[in-house]
N, C-alpha and C positions, 0 to 999 in steps of 0.2 A: 402646303398644297401640293398635290402631285400634278403634273403636267398631263395633258391630254394625251401626249405620245406615250408617256410612262405608263398609263393605264391602260391604253391600248396594246402596249407590249405585253403587261402582266396577263392581260385577258387572251392575247394570242398564245402564251405560254400555257395558260390554264386550259385552253381548248387542246392543244396538242399533247401535253402531259399534265393532268390536274393535280396530281401530287407535288408535282415540281412548282407550279404556281403558287400553292399553298406554302410550300416550305420557304421559297424566296420571300414571301410576304411576312408570314408568322414565326417561321422557324421550324427546325426538323422534329424536335421532341413534345410538339405541342398536340393537344387534343384534336385542333382543327386538322392539322396533318394526318394523324391517325383515323379519324372520321372520314377524310377525302381518300385515303390510301384503300380503306375498307370498301367504301362505295365504288371506288374504280375498280377494284377487284371483283365485286358483284356485278358491276354494270358500268359501262364507259360512260354511259349518257349521266346518270345520277352523280358521277365522280366530277364531271363537266359543270353541272349545275351547282353543286355546292362550292366547287373551288370558285365559280365566278361570283357566287353570293359571298364568300369570304372575302375575296379581293376588293369587291364594288362596296358591299354595304357594311361589313363589320368593322368597327373601332376606325372611322377615319380620324386619323390625328389631327387636332386643330381645327375640325370642321364643325365639331358638335358643339352645342350651346347646352349649357347646363340650366334645364328649364326648371329645376327644382330648388334653384337658389331663390331668396326672397327678392322682391323688387326693390325694396328700400333696404339696402345692406350698408347703411351707414352706421 
């Protein structure tokens, strides 16, 4: 689980340079990075919103539960 300070720094980077924040979180040659780059070129605010969405809400490692698993998996 990421610490609060780590998430704060990632969000700060995402506000200053949205594609860099996504690149550090997800990688440079990913679809998320390319979407963020295009959104930032078209308008700075949409790039920031998408970068924060990717950093905070997408694929939190280890924090999601598999709700599709059966209750009695014995």
